C-alpha positions in Angstrom: 310.6 150.4 104.4 313.8 152.5 104.7 312.9 154.3 101.5 309.4 154.9 102.9 310.8 156.3 106.2 313.2 158.6 104.3 310.3 160.0 102.3 308.4 160.7 105.5 311.4 162.5 106.9 311.7 164.6 103.8 308.0 165.6 104.1 308.7 166.8 107.7 311.5 169.1 106.5 309.6 170.4 103.5 306.4 171.0 105.3 308.2 172.9 108.1 309.9 175.1 105.5 306.6 175.8 103.8 304.9 176.7 107.0 307.7 179.2 107.7 307.2 181.1 104.4 303.5 181.1 103.8 300.1 179.5 104.6 300.3 176.3 102.6 296.5 175.7 103.0 295.2 178.9 101.4 295.1 180.0 97.8 294.5 183.8 98.1 294.9 184.4 94.4 291.4 183.1 93.8 288.6 185.7 93.7 285.6 185.0 95.9 283.3 184.5 92.9 285.7 182.4 90.9 285.1 178.6 90.8 287.7 176.6 92.7 289.1 173.4 91.3 290.3 170.8 93.8 292.2 167.6 93.1 290.9 164.3 94.5 293.3 161.4 94.4 292.5 157.7 95.2 294.2 154.4 95.2 291.4 152.9 93.0 292.2 151.8 89.5 290.0 152.2 86.5 288.2 148.9 87.2 286.9 150.0 90.6 286.6 153.8 90.3 283.3 154.1 88.4 281.0 154.5 91.5 283.2 157.0 93.1 283.6 159.0 89.9 279.8 159.1 89.7 279.7 160.8 93.1 282.3 163.3 92.0 280.1 164.2 89.0 277.1 164.5 91.3 278.9 166.8 93.6 280.1 169.0 90.8 276.5 169.3 89.5 275.1 170.0 93.0 276.8 173.4 93.4 278.6 176.1 91.4 281.6 177.0 93.6 283.8 174.0 93.4 284.9 171.5 90.7 286.4 168.3 91.8 289.0 166.6 89.5 289.3 162.9 90.0 292.5 161.0 89.6 292.8 157.3 90.3 295.6 154.8 90.6 297.5 157.0 93.0 299.1 154.7 95.5 300.7 155.7 98.8 304.1 156.4 97.3 302.7 158.6 94.6 300.7 160.5 97.2 303.6 161.0 99.5 305.9 162.1 96.6 303.3 164.7 95.6 303.0 166.0 99.1 306.7 166.2 99.6 307.1 167.9 96.3 304.6 170.6 97.0 302.1 169.3 94.5 299.7 167.7 97.0 296.1 166.9 96.1 293.4 168.7 98.1 291.8 165.6 99.3 292.8 161.9 98.8 292.2 158.5 100.3 294.5 155.7 101.3 294.4 152.6 103.5 293.8 153.3 107.1 297.1 152.0 108.4 299.0 154.9 106.7 297.3 157.5 108.9 299.5 157.1 112.0 302.9 157.4 110.2 301.7 160.1 107.9 300.2 162.2 110.7 303.4 161.9 112.7 305.3 163.1 109.7 303.1 166.2 109.5 301.6 165.2 106.2 297.9 165.3 107.3 295.7 168.2 108.3 293.9 167.6 111.6 290.1 167.6 111.1 289.0 168.5 114.6 288.7 172.1 113.8 286.4 171.4 110.9 284.4 168.9 112.9 283.9 171.3 115.8 283.1 174.4 113.6 280.6 172.6 111.5 279.2 170.6 114.4 279.7 167.6 112.2 278.1 164.5 113.7 281.1 162.2 114.0 279.0 159.9 116.2 276.7 159.3 113.2 279.5 157.2 111.6 280.5 153.7 112.7 282.8 154.3 115.6 285.1 151.3 114.8 285.8 152.9 111.4 286.4 156.5 112.6 288.6 155.4 115.5 291.1 153.8 113.0 291.9 157.4 111.8 292.4 158.9 115.2 295.8 159.3 116.8 296.1 160.7 120.3 292.5 162.1 120.2 293.2 163.9 116.9 291.0 163.0 114.0 293.1 162.9 110.8 290.7 161.4 108.4 287.2 160.1 107.8 286.3 156.6 106.4 284.9 156.4 102.9 284.2 152.6 103.1 284.6 149.8 105.6 285.5 146.2 105.1 284.7 143.8 108.0 285.7 140.3 109.1 282.9 139.1 111.4 281.4 136.0 109.7 282.1 132.4 109.2 281.7 131.1 105.6 281.1 127.4 105.2 280.6 124.8 102.5 277.0 123.6 102.8 277.6 120.3 101.1 280.5 119.5 103.4 278.3 120.2 106.4 275.5 118.0 105.0 278.0 115.1 104.4 279.2 115.4 108.0 275.6 115.4 109.3 276.0 119.0 110.6 272.8 121.2 110.3 273.8 124.4 112.1 277.0 126.3 112.1 279.2 126.4 115.2 278.2 128.9 117.9 281.4 129.0 120.0 285.1 128.7 119.4 285.1 125.4 121.1 282.5 124.1 118.7 284.5 125.5 115.8 287.3 123.2 116.7 285.0 120.2 117.2 283.3 120.9 113.9 286.7 121.1 112.2 287.5 117.6 113.4 284.2 116.2 112.0 284.8 118.0 108.7 288.3 116.6 108.2 288.9 113.6 106.1 292.0 111.4 105.5 293.0 108.8 102.9 296.0 106.7 103.3 297.1 108.8 106.3 296.9 112.1 104.4 294.4 114.9 104.7 292.1 115.1 101.7 289.7 117.6 103.4 290.1 119.9 106.4 287.5 121.7 108.4 289.3 124.9 109.2 292.8 126.5 109.0 293.0 129.5 111.3 295.6 131.3 109.2 294.1 130.6 105.8 294.4 132.4 103.4 296.7 134.6 105.5 297.8 135.2 109.1 295.1 137.3 110.9 297.2 139.0 113.5 294.4 141.4 114.5 291.2 139.4 113.9 291.9 136.6 116.3 292.8 138.8 119.3 289.7 140.9 118.6 287.5 137.8 118.6 288.9 136.9 122.1 288.4 140.3 123.5 292.1 141.3 123.3 293.7 144.7 123.0 296.9 146.1 121.7 297.6 149.4 123.6 296.8 150.9 127.0 296.3 154.6 126.7 296.5 155.2 130.4 300.0 153.6 130.8 301.4 154.1 127.3 302.1 150.3 127.2 301.6 148.1 124.2 299.7 145.0 125.2 300.3 142.2 122.7 300.9 139.7 125.5 297.7 140.4 127.5 295.8 137.1 128.4 293.2 137.4 125.7 295.7 137.9 122.9 297.8 134.9 124.1 294.6 132.9 124.3 293.8 133.8 120.7 297.2 132.5 119.6 296.9 129.4 121.7 293.5 128.6 120.2 294.9 128.7 116.7 297.7 126.4 117.8 295.1 123.8 118.7 294.3 123.2 115.0 298.0 122.6 114.2 298.3 120.3 117.2 295.2 118.4 116.2 296.0 117.9 112.5 299.7 118.4 112.3 301.8 121.2 110.9 303.2 119.2 108.0 299.8 117.7 107.2 298.2 121.1 107.1 301.0 122.6 105.0 300.7 119.7 102.5 297.0 120.0 102.0 297.3 123.7 101.8 299.9 123.6 99.1 297.5 121.7 96.9 294.6 124.1 97.3 293.3 126.0 94.2 293.5 129.8 93.7 291.3 132.1 95.8 287.8 132.6 94.5 288.4 130.5 91.4 286.3 127.3 90.6 289.2 125.4 92.3 289.0 127.5 95.5 289.1 125.0 98.4 286.0 126.5 100.0 284.0 125.9 96.8 285.4 122.4 96.2 284.9 121.4 99.8 288.5 120.7 100.4 288.3 123.4 103.1 285.0 123.4 104.9 285.1 126.8 106.8 287.0 130.1 106.7 286.8 133.7 108.0 284.3 135.7 105.9 284.6 139.2 104.6 281.7 141.1 103.0 283.4 141.2 99.6 284.3 137.6 99.1 282.4 134.8 97.4 279.5 137.1 96.5 278.0 135.0 93.7 278.2 131.9 95.9 276.5 133.3 99.0 273.1 133.6 97.3 270.2 131.8 98.9 270.7 128.5 97.0 274.4 128.9 96.6 277.1 126.5 97.9 278.4 128.9 100.6 276.6 129.5 104.0 277.1 132.5 106.2 277.0 132.7 110.0 278.2 134.9 112.8 281.8 134.0 113.6 282.0 132.0 116.9 282.9 133.5 120.2 284.6 131.9 123.3 282.1 129.9 125.3 283.1 131.7 128.5 282.6 135.1 126.8 279.1 135.3 125.4 279.4 139.1 125.7 281.8 138.9 122.7 279.0 137.7 120.4 278.9 139.9 117.3 282.6 140.8 117.5 284.5 141.6 114.3 287.5 143.4 112.9 287.1 146.5 110.6 289.5 147.7 108.0 288.3 151.1 106.5 289.7 153.3 103.8 290.7 156.8 105.0 290.0 160.1 103.4 292.4 162.9 104.4 293.4 166.4 103.6 297.2 167.0 103.1 298.8 169.5 105.4 299.9 171.6 102.4 296.7 171.3 100.4 295.7 174.6 98.7 292.0 174.3 99.2 291.3 172.8 102.6 287.9 174.3 103.2 286.6 173.1 99.8 288.2 169.7 100.4 286.3 169.4 103.7 283.0 170.3 102.1 283.5 167.6 99.5 284.5 165.1 102.2 281.3 165.8 104.1 279.4 165.2 100.9 280.9 161.8 100.5 279.9 160.6 103.9 276.3 162.0 103.7 273.8 159.2 104.1 272.2 159.5 100.7 275.6 159.3 99.0 276.9 156.5 101.1 273.8 154.5 100.2 274.3 155.2 96.5 278.0 154.2 96.8 277.1 151.0 98.7 274.7 149.9 96.0 277.1 150.6 93.2 280.3 149.3 94.8 279.0 146.6 97.1 280.6 148.2 100.2 279.3 148.6 103.7 278.2 152.2 104.3 279.9 153.9 107.2 276.9 156.0 108.2 274.9 154.3 111.0 271.5 155.4 109.8 272.2 154.0 106.3 272.4 150.5 107.7 268.6 150.5 108.4 267.6 152.4 105.2 265.1 150.4 103.1 267.1 151.3 100.0 269.6 148.8 101.3 267.7 146.5 103.7 264.8 145.9 101.3 266.9 146.0 98.1 267.0 142.3 96.9 269.9 143.1 94.7 271.9 143.7 98.0 270.5 140.6 99.8 273.9 139.0 100.3 275.0 142.2 102.2 272.0 142.3 104.6 273.8 140.1 107.2 276.8 142.4 107.0 274.7 145.6 107.3 273.2 144.1 110.5 276.6 143.0 111.8 278.0 146.5 111.2 275.7 147.8 114.0 277.5 145.7 116.6 279.2 147.5 119.5 281.8 144.7 119.5 283.4 145.9 116.3 286.9 147.2 116.6 290.4 147.1 115.0 294.0 147.9 115.5 295.0 151.3 117.1 296.8 153.8 114.9 300.2 155.1 115.7 303.4 156.1 114.1 304.8 152.6 114.6 301.6 150.7 113.5 303.2 148.9 110.6 306.2 147.8 112.6 303.8 146.5 115.3 301.7 144.6 112.8 304.7 143.1 111.2 306.0 141.9 114.6 302.7 140.3 115.4 302.6 138.5 112.1 306.2 137.2 112.4 305.7 135.9 116.0 302.3 134.5 115.3 303.7 132.5 112.4 306.4 131.1 114.6 303.8 130.1 117.2 301.6 128.3 114.7 304.6 126.4 113.3 305.2 125.2 116.9 308.5 127.0 117.3 307.3 129.1 120.2 304.6 129.0 122.8 301.8 131.6 122.4 303.0 133.4 125.5 306.6 133.6 124.3 305.6 134.8 120.9 303.6 137.7 122.3 306.2 138.5 124.9 308.7 138.8 122.0 306.4 141.4 120.3 306.2 143.3 123.6 309.9 143.3 123.9 310.4 144.6 120.4 307.7 147.2 120.2 307.6 148.7 123.7 310.9 150.6 123.3 309.5 152.1 120.1 306.3 153.1 121.9 308.4 154.6 124.8 310.4 156.7 122.3 307.2 158.1 120.9 305.7 158.7 124.3 308.7 160.7 125.3 308.1 163.0 122.4 304.6 163.9 123.7 305.9 165.1 127.1 
């Protein structure tokens, strides 16, 4: 983390020096009729880059002014190093949680000017995805894809064995179902209905599902300890109180690897878990072993039905890119409806263009049938995520650490979230002072 922060500081110094000597975003040596070559870097490796490379090829053939050169396997460190060294790509994409820190370091070009000048329809994209790339009303990126946790996956046979015909509708039913789906032999758990932090701690998902929030823009206060967030932690604690911390840890330690034939959801050792669109694809088919349902909502909050957490990838233009206008044109191409549909079909992702979610090429395409429920869920107004900021990763880390302590029974839900508030508010105050 210290190395990463130092690199961000170096970027600030170098970008400032560059700005004082020349316009880093303009390559005036190119003649107006000369074809421009722009560099497009992504975090994708060779295994996953094929569908995106196909769109690059399509763009290159669609016009005669710009050639896009694709380079994969460029992680955040490689991208930052290139930017700080003055060899930035013209357009790249990273994971959304990097946007806040990088924008604060001056590494990203604000897109508001391009959006306004082109009258680009930002509202045509899924709001929960675009909002993740916005810091203080400045849009620093556009989503290319969006992952989403909004479903409950369940083992159909485990449900049948327990005499359960329909999935749980509310959070309260989720706990009751979990009791019915849990088995013991000789005092030890052999099957468990649900583990709230399996396979990992979901420090954003649970507060989202209870209607929580993390920041108050009006007051500048971080809000990890608001009532809904605390309720979300307390609900997760109920599972550990019911089945026992040691008992859960023991059965968990014997679970098979994720999405292998020994995966606990497939074997029935775990009856239910939080479902993402890109998990258990071959098992979610009509006659497959895994069922899919909307994730439950609190019984006293039916308005939260259809809630979910989004996690998009972010396309951005580096502050010192040489061909920003051309990069923006290519970025627009990638989020055009037709291209989003093509990419969704080839990569299995959820398109981030609203209109694509109802396009027959997807909704009537039987090859994409396991995604239909997620296309529909992506229309929900109850989708959201974590707010971006310069201290986002520190905030998320604090949430994970304190949530883990609460689930282990070391802290109350209230105390755990109060601890997050105590740690992160001074960081937020420091950043707020810089804005004044």
